[in-house]
C-alpha positions in Angstrom: -75.6 -13.2 55.8 -77.1 -10.0 57.3 -77.2 -7.2 54.8 -78.4 -3.7 55.7 -81.6 -2.7 54.0 -80.8 1.0 53.8 -77.6 3.1 53.7 -76.6 4.3 57.1 -76.2 8.1 57.1 -72.9 9.7 58.3 -74.8 11.4 61.1 -76.2 8.1 62.5 -72.7 6.5 62.2 -70.9 9.3 63.9 -73.4 9.7 66.7 -73.1 6.0 67.5 -69.3 6.2 67.6 -69.4 9.4 69.7 -70.4 7.5 72.8 -67.0 5.8 72.8 -65.1 9.1 72.8 -66.8 10.5 75.9 -64.2 10.7 78.8 -66.4 12.2 81.5 -66.5 15.6 83.2 -63.2 17.2 84.0 -62.9 18.7 87.5 -61.9 22.4 87.7 -60.2 24.0 90.6 -61.6 26.7 93.0 -60.0 30.1 92.4 -60.1 31.0 96.1 -59.1 27.8 97.9 -57.7 25.6 95.1 -59.7 22.5 95.8 -61.2 20.5 92.9 -64.8 21.5 92.0 -67.3 20.1 89.5 -68.2 22.6 86.8 -71.1 25.0 87.5 -71.2 24.0 91.2 -70.4 25.9 94.4 -67.1 24.9 96.1 -67.7 22.6 99.0 -64.5 23.8 100.7 -65.2 27.6 100.8 -68.8 28.0 99.5 -67.9 30.4 96.7 -69.4 30.4 93.2 -68.5 32.9 90.5 -66.7 35.0 93.0 -69.6 35.3 95.4 -70.2 33.6 98.8 -73.2 31.4 98.1 -73.3 28.8 100.9 -71.9 29.0 104.4 -69.4 26.3 105.3 -68.7 25.4 108.9 -65.3 23.9 109.6 
């Protein structure tokens, strides 16, 4: 029967189990147009990031 040679630390155990708790990145919503936007990215609908026009969007 397989027996561990050394005691597994709490940190190792918890970091291994942390991968199962990850649920992915939550989408936020643009404050000007209301479309879903990935965090820390400019909105593809209106081109605004942090209240400033960053990219020009042609419709």
